[in-house]
C-alpha positions in Angstrom: 103.7 72.4 128.7 104.1 75.7 130.3 102.4 76.1 133.7 100.2 79.1 133.5 100.7 81.7 136.2 98.5 84.5 137.3 99.9 88.0 137.4 102.0 88.5 140.5 101.8 84.8 141.5 105.1 83.1 142.2 105.8 79.5 141.1 105.3 78.4 144.7 101.8 80.0 145.1 98.6 78.5 143.9 95.7 80.5 142.5 92.4 79.8 144.1 90.1 77.8 141.8 86.9 79.5 140.6 83.6 77.9 140.2 83.1 77.1 136.6 80.1 79.1 135.2 79.7 78.2 131.6 78.7 74.5 132.1 78.6 71.9 134.8 81.6 71.8 137.1 84.2 69.2 136.3 84.5 66.4 138.8 86.8 67.1 141.7 90.3 66.0 140.8 93.4 66.3 142.9 95.1 69.5 141.9 98.5 67.9 142.6 99.6 66.2 139.3 100.1 62.5 139.2 102.0 62.7 135.9 101.6 65.8 133.8 103.5 67.7 131.2 105.7 69.3 133.9 106.3 66.2 135.9 109.5 65.0 134.2 109.7 61.4 135.2 113.4 61.2 134.4 114.7 62.8 137.6 116.2 61.0 140.7 114.2 63.3 142.9 110.7 62.6 144.2 109.0 65.9 143.8 106.0 67.1 145.8 105.5 70.5 144.3 105.0 71.8 140.8 108.2 72.8 139.0 108.3 76.2 137.5 107.8 76.4 133.8 110.6 76.2 131.3 110.8 79.1 129.1 108.1 78.0 126.7 106.8 75.1 124.7 107.0 76.0 125.9 104.2 76.9 126.0 103.9 75.4 122.9 100.9 77.4 121.8 98.9 75.6 119.3 97.8 77.6 116.2 95.6 76.6 113.4 97.4 75.3 110.3 97.3 77.6 107.3 94.6 76.6 105.0 94.9 76.7 101.2 97.9 77.9 99.2 100.4 80.5 100.5 103.0 82.6 98.7 105.9 80.5 97.9 104.1 77.2 98.1 103.8 76.7 94.4 100.0 77.2 94.3 99.0 78.7 91.0 96.0 80.9 90.3 94.1 81.6 87.1 94.3 85.0 85.4 90.7 85.3 86.3 91.3 85.0 90.0 94.2 87.5 89.9 92.2 90.1 88.0 89.1 89.5 90.0 91.0 90.3 93.1 92.5 93.4 91.6 89.2 94.5 90.4 87.6 93.9 93.7 90.2 96.0 95.4 89.6 98.8 92.9 93.1 98.5 91.4 93.6 98.4 87.7 89.9 97.6 87.3 89.8 99.6 84.1 92.7 97.6 82.7 91.1 94.3 83.6 87.7 95.2 82.3 88.3 97.5 79.4 91.6 96.4 77.9 91.7 92.8 78.6 88.0 92.3 78.6 88.2 89.1 80.6 86.5 90.1 83.8 82.8 90.3 84.2 83.1 93.1 86.8 79.4 93.3 87.6 79.2 89.5 87.9 82.2 89.5 90.2 80.7 92.2 92.4 77.5 90.3 92.6 79.5 87.5 94.2 81.1 89.6 96.8 79.5 87.8 99.7 81.3 84.6 98.8 84.7 86.3 99.5 83.6 88.7 102.3 85.5 87.3 105.2 83.7 88.9 108.0 80.3 89.1 106.4 80.0 92.9 106.5 79.8 93.5 102.8 83.2 95.1 102.6 86.0 93.7 100.5 89.6 94.7 101.4 93.2 93.5 101.1 92.7 91.0 103.9 89.8 89.4 102.0 92.0 89.4 98.9 94.6 87.3 100.7 91.9 84.9 101.6 90.7 84.6 98.0 94.3 84.0 96.8 94.9 81.3 99.5 97.6 83.4 101.2 95.7 83.8 104.4 93.2 81.7 106.4 89.7 83.0 106.1 88.9 85.4 108.9 86.4 84.4 111.5 82.9 85.8 111.0 82.1 87.4 114.3 79.0 89.5 113.4 75.4 88.5 113.6 72.5 90.5 112.2 72.4 93.0 115.1 76.1 93.5 115.0 76.1 94.3 111.3 73.6 97.1 112.0 76.1 98.7 114.4 79.3 97.8 112.6 80.6 101.3 112.3 80.5 101.8 116.1 82.0 98.4 116.7 84.8 99.1 114.2 85.6 102.4 115.8 85.9 100.8 119.2 88.0 98.0 117.8 90.3 100.4 116.1 91.0 102.0 119.4 91.9 98.6 120.9 94.2 97.7 118.0 96.0 101.0 118.4 96.7 100.1 122.0 94.3 102.7 123.5 92.8 100.0 125.6 91.1 102.3 128.3 89.3 104.3 125.6 88.4 101.1 123.8 87.0 99.6 126.9 84.8 102.6 127.5 83.5 102.5 124.0 82.7 98.8 124.2 81.0 99.2 127.6 78.9 102.0 126.1 77.9 99.7 123.2 77.0 96.9 125.6 74.7 99.3 127.6 73.0 100.4 124.3 72.9 97.0 122.8 73.0 94.4 125.5 72.2 91.6 123.0 75.2 92.4 120.8 77.7 89.5 121.1 80.4 91.4 119.2 80.2 94.3 121.7 80.4 92.0 124.6 83.3 90.1 123.0 85.1 93.4 122.3 84.6 94.4 125.9 86.2 91.1 127.0 89.2 91.6 124.7 89.7 95.2 126.0 89.5 94.0 129.6 92.0 91.2 128.7 94.3 93.8 127.1 94.0 96.1 130.1 94.7 93.2 132.5 97.9 92.6 130.6 98.9 96.2 130.7 98.2 96.6 134.4 99.2 93.0 135.3 95.9 92.8 137.1 94.3 89.5 138.0 91.1 91.3 139.0 90.7 92.8 135.6 91.5 89.5 134.0 88.7 87.9 136.0 86.3 90.4 134.5 87.5 89.5 131.0 87.0 85.8 131.8 83.4 86.5 132.8 82.8 88.7 129.7 84.1 86.1 127.4 81.5 83.7 128.9 78.7 86.3 128.6 79.6 87.0 124.9 79.4 83.3 124.1 76.0 82.8 125.8 74.2 85.6 124.0 71.5 84.1 121.8 72.2 84.2 118.1 75.9 84.8 118.6 78.0 83.9 115.5 79.5 80.4 115.8 83.0 81.8 115.1 82.6 84.3 117.9 81.4 81.6 120.4 84.4 79.5 119.4 86.9 82.3 119.8 85.4 83.6 123.1 85.3 80.2 124.8 88.8 79.2 123.6 90.3 82.5 124.9 88.3 82.1 128.2 89.8 78.7 128.8 93.3 79.9 128.0 93.0 82.8 130.5 91.5 80.5 133.1 94.6 78.3 132.8 96.8 81.4 133.1 95.1 82.2 136.4 95.7 78.6 137.6 91.9 77.8 137.4 92.4 74.6 135.5 89.1 73.0 136.6 87.3 76.0 135.3 89.2 75.7 132.0 88.2 72.1 131.7 84.6 73.0 132.1 84.9 75.7 129.4 86.7 73.4 127.0 84.1 70.7 127.6 81.4 73.2 126.7 83.3 74.1 123.6 83.6 70.5 122.6 79.9 70.0 123.2 79.1 72.9 120.9 81.6 72.0 118.2 81.9 68.2 118.4 83.8 67.9 115.0 86.4 70.5 115.9 89.7 68.7 117.0 91.4 71.7 118.4 89.4 72.2 121.6 89.6 68.4 122.2 93.4 68.6 122.1 93.3 71.5 124.5 91.0 69.6 126.8 93.5 66.8 126.9 96.2 69.2 128.0 93.9 70.6 130.7 93.3 67.1 132.0 97.1 66.4 132.1 97.6 69.6 134.0 95.1 68.3 136.6 97.0 65.0 136.7 93.9 63.2 135.3 95.9 61.1 132.8 93.0 58.6 132.1 90.6 61.3 131.0 93.3 62.9 128.9 94.1 59.5 127.4 90.4 59.0 126.5 90.3 62.4 124.8 93.3 61.7 122.6 92.0 58.3 121.7 88.9 60.0 120.4 90.9 62.6 118.5 93.1 60.0 116.9 90.0 57.9 116.0 88.6 60.9 114.1 91.9 62.3 112.9 94.6 59.5 112.8 97.3 61.8 111.5 96.9 64.6 114.2 100.5 65.1 115.4 99.5 67.1 118.5 97.3 64.2 119.7 100.0 61.7 118.9 102.8 63.2 121.0 100.5 63.7 123.9 99.1 60.2 123.6 102.6 58.8 123.4 103.6 60.8 126.5 100.8 59.2 128.4 101.7 55.7 127.3 105.3 56.3 128.4 104.1 57.5 131.8 102.3 54.2 132.1 105.6 52.4 131.4 104.3 51.2 128.0 107.7 52.1 126.5 107.5 50.3 123.2 104.0 51.4 122.5 104.8 55.0 123.2 107.6 55.2 120.6 105.6 55.3 117.3 103.2 58.0 118.7 106.0 60.2 119.9 108.1 59.7 116.8 105.3 60.3 114.3 104.0 63.2 116.3 107.4 64.9 116.2 107.9 64.1 112.6 104.5 65.8 111.8 106.0 69.2 112.6 102.5 70.4 113.7 102.3 73.3 116.1 102.6 72.2 119.7 104.7 69.2 118.9 108.2 70.8 118.9 108.7 70.6 122.6 111.8 69.4 124.6 109.7 67.1 126.7 108.7 65.0 123.7 112.2 64.8 122.3 113.3 63.8 125.8 110.8 61.1 126.3 111.2 59.6 122.8 114.9 59.4 123.3 114.5 57.9 126.7 112.1 55.3 125.4 114.4 54.4 122.6 117.3 54.0 125.0 115.3 51.6 127.1 114.6 49.3 124.2 118.2 49.4 123.2 117.8 51.6 120.1 120.7 54.0 119.6 118.7 56.3 117.4 117.8 57.9 120.7 120.8 60.2 120.2 119.5 61.2 116.9 116.4 62.6 118.6 118.5 64.1 121.4 120.6 65.8 118.8 117.5 67.2 117.1 116.3 68.4 120.4 119.6 70.2 120.9 119.5 71.7 117.4 116.0 73.0 118.0 117.2 74.7 121.2 115.5 72.5 123.7 118.7 70.9 125.2 121.9 72.6 126.1 123.7 69.7 124.5 123.1 66.1 123.5 124.4 65.1 127.0 122.8 67.9 129.0 119.1 67.6 128.6 117.5 69.3 131.5 114.5 71.5 130.7 114.2 73.9 133.7 117.3 76.0 133.3 119.0 79.3 133.9 121.1 80.4 130.9 124.8 81.1 131.2 125.7 78.7 134.1 128.9 76.8 133.9 128.2 73.4 132.5 130.5 70.4 133.0 129.7 66.8 134.2 132.2 66.4 137.0 133.2 69.1 139.6 135.9 69.4 142.2 135.1 70.9 145.6 137.3 73.9 144.8 135.4 74.6 141.6 132.1 74.6 143.5 133.3 76.9 146.2 131.6 74.7 148.8 134.8 73.3 150.3 133.6 73.8 153.9 130.5 71.6 153.2 132.6 68.9 151.6 135.1 68.9 154.4 132.3 68.7 157.0 130.7 65.8 155.2 134.0 63.9 154.8 135.0 64.7 158.4 131.7 63.3 159.8 131.0 60.5 157.4 131.2 57.7 160.0 128.7 59.5 162.2 126.4 60.1 159.2 126.8 56.4 158.2 126.0 55.2 161.7 122.7 57.1 161.8 121.7 55.9 158.4 122.4 52.3 159.2 120.5 52.6 162.5 117.4 53.8 160.6 117.8 50.9 158.2 118.2 48.4 161.0 114.9 49.4 162.5 113.1 48.4 159.3 110.6 51.1 159.7 110.0 51.5 156.0 111.6 54.9 155.9 113.8 53.7 153.0 111.1 54.1 150.4 111.6 52.3 147.0 112.4 54.6 144.2 109.1 55.4 142.4 110.1 57.3 139.3 110.6 54.3 137.0 114.3 54.8 136.7 115.4 51.2 137.5 115.7 48.6 134.9 116.1 46.0 137.7 117.1 45.6 141.3 116.2 47.4 144.6 116.8 51.0 145.3 115.6 52.8 148.4 115.7 56.4 149.6 115.3 58.2 152.9 114.7 61.9 152.4 115.7 64.6 154.9 115.1 67.8 152.8 113.1 68.2 149.6 112.7 71.4 147.6 114.3 73.4 150.5 111.8 72.0 153.1 113.0 70.0 156.1 111.3 66.7 157.0 111.2 67.0 160.8 110.0 63.4 161.2 112.9 62.0 159.2 115.4 64.3 160.9 114.3 63.0 164.3 115.8 59.7 163.5 119.1 61.1 162.3 119.6 64.3 164.5 123.4 64.6 164.2 123.3 64.5 160.4 120.5 67.1 160.2 122.2 69.4 162.7 125.4 69.3 160.6 123.5 70.1 157.4 121.7 73.1 159.1 124.9 75.0 158.9 125.0 75.0 155.1 122.1 76.9 153.5 123.5 76.2 150.0 122.2 72.7 150.6 119.2 73.0 152.9 117.9 76.0 151.0 118.2 74.4 147.6 114.6 74.5 146.4 115.6 72.5 143.3 117.1 69.6 145.0 117.0 67.1 147.9 119.2 65.7 150.8 118.7 62.0 151.2 120.2 58.6 151.8 120.3 56.3 148.9 120.6 52.5 149.5 121.1 50.2 146.4 121.1 46.5 146.6 123.2 44.1 144.5 121.9 43.5 141.0 120.5 47.0 140.5 120.8 49.0 137.3 119.5 52.6 136.9 118.6 53.6 133.3 120.5 56.5 131.7 118.7 59.7 132.7 119.1 63.4 133.4 117.8 65.6 136.2 115.3 68.4 135.5 117.4 71.5 136.1 120.9 72.9 135.6 120.5 75.0 138.8 122.0 72.4 141.1 125.0 70.2 141.6 124.8 66.8 143.3 127.2 65.6 146.0 127.5 61.8 146.7 129.2 60.9 150.0 130.2 57.3 150.1 129.0 55.6 153.3 129.0 51.8 152.5 130.8 51.0 149.3 131.8 47.5 148.2 135.4 47.3 146.7 134.2 46.3 143.3 131.1 46.3 141.1 129.7 49.8 141.9 130.1 52.6 139.5 128.4 55.8 138.1 128.7 57.1 134.6 128.2 60.8 133.8 128.4 61.5 130.0 131.2 59.3 128.8 133.2 59.1 132.0 132.7 56.6 134.8 133.8 56.8 138.4 133.5 54.7 141.6 132.5 55.8 145.1 134.9 55.7 148.1 133.9 55.5 151.7 134.3 58.9 153.3 134.8 60.7 150.1 132.5 63.1 148.1 131.9 62.8 144.4 130.4 65.9 142.8 128.6 65.9 139.4 126.0 67.9 137.5 123.0 65.6 137.2 121.5 67.6 134.4 124.0 65.6 132.3 123.1 62.0 131.3 124.2 59.6 134.0 123.7 55.9 134.7 124.4 53.6 137.8 125.4 50.0 138.1 125.4 48.0 141.4 126.9 44.6 140.5 128.6 44.0 143.9 127.7 41.3 146.3 126.6 43.6 149.1 124.8 46.9 149.9 125.9 50.2 148.5 124.9 53.3 150.6 125.6 56.9 149.7 124.4 60.2 151.1 123.1 62.6 148.5 123.3 66.4 149.0 122.1 68.8 146.4 123.5 72.3 146.4 122.7 75.4 144.4 124.8 76.0 141.3 127.5 78.3 142.6 127.0 80.9 139.9 123.4 81.6 140.8 122.9 84.9 142.5 121.2 85.4 145.9 118.2 86.9 144.1 117.9 83.9 141.8 118.1 81.5 144.7 115.3 83.3 146.4 113.0 83.6 143.4 113.5 80.4 141.4 110.6 78.0 141.6 110.9 74.7 143.5 111.6 71.4 141.7 
């Protein structure tokens, strides 16, 4: 799910959390996600930071399903309904009433309130679409006070819809001063502030809108549809500003007011996932599925949580049924990815059916290349030569100094200080696999480098590696009997170099797409880990390689500076 970003906030910056004001503050939760919709648990890397968003699910914005019949759906209407609509619109009323003599015009007009979508006594083309089932019924935003000043509200709203947001804001502010208990005036002010914030890219203006949405919802006698719309939009804009805890508090208030409404509960689950609070998210989706067992949005998210808990088999039906539902918010690359990955782990080759669907829907570059945080147009191939990368000096330096690099790595291992941390991303089917990280997301680990000073001094000369914010530099030690599941890295913005340090003669190999290769001591293998790859260590002794990620050579200097860390 797309990570919301405030205006002018880069992916490496964090917006300061606000104090929730519409209800009690949510319990303090670590802002750093444990497992959330951006933390793709299929990568070899151990990420500390938050990856930048893919071009939206994503942000897979959820919208309400159309209610009733729509044009082309085969829904049939009686002649009475058609002529009633025409009559109400003032079109051919004489034909319907006089010549066909089948419409009781006065009777129909007396029932106007039943079809008046906004409760203002007007019947227009939009109301007609509602009556014919071609459009979802409009929200009723006006209370008794608002109906008495409807003309002024409509005039201000007309300005807003025409894009004259400054004039609209002034009009709504004047109405709020004249009628401080008008929810619709306050809501209009919030919308105008929201529009102006978008126009000016102003976080300060957006904060005003967030406060005004709250104020509109808290006015006594506000129409329920207005309360729902105001709080839902407030939560969305809070998330945009990075104020996820505030969004949680707003959504909890919304759920409290409308306990039978599934939509805010689903949104609340997403907010908990963004906070890394998987258990509270799981509880929310269990409640949704208990009330609405067929809800596809809840199913894919519940399946995602189960898979993050390594409940692989249990996650499959939820992910599968959720995707098959076709509901808004379910058609997301992450769900295709995790369903395919789960199926692969239980030995079900239908995984590639879902990968293919994900590719056809535009989520994956190909069935093999399934990274989600990508830059379009970069050269894509599984295996690379040093010449193709343009990083020949780095490759030569690594191969020339491989024995020195190996010596420092083995010295660190011999001390048994625990620096070779077990892989923690659930990528192993079996065996032991440890890693010792020197750089991550372009940041140097001074403590780690103190133990291997020659290696780090060598790497300092190559910013394409040390400055790669979407990669790592680390030692990788794999013991006999280890198998790493097929998986892909999160981004196409890097290439991965493997320098062989300790390589048994037989039994160790790596597959990338449908081609397998073996390591050689003192030699560099280069591959694009955004393609599916898999590792076997069936030798009788240790396998040790040095992993160096580098920027994809086709990225510009500007892109390397501005791309978010992964």
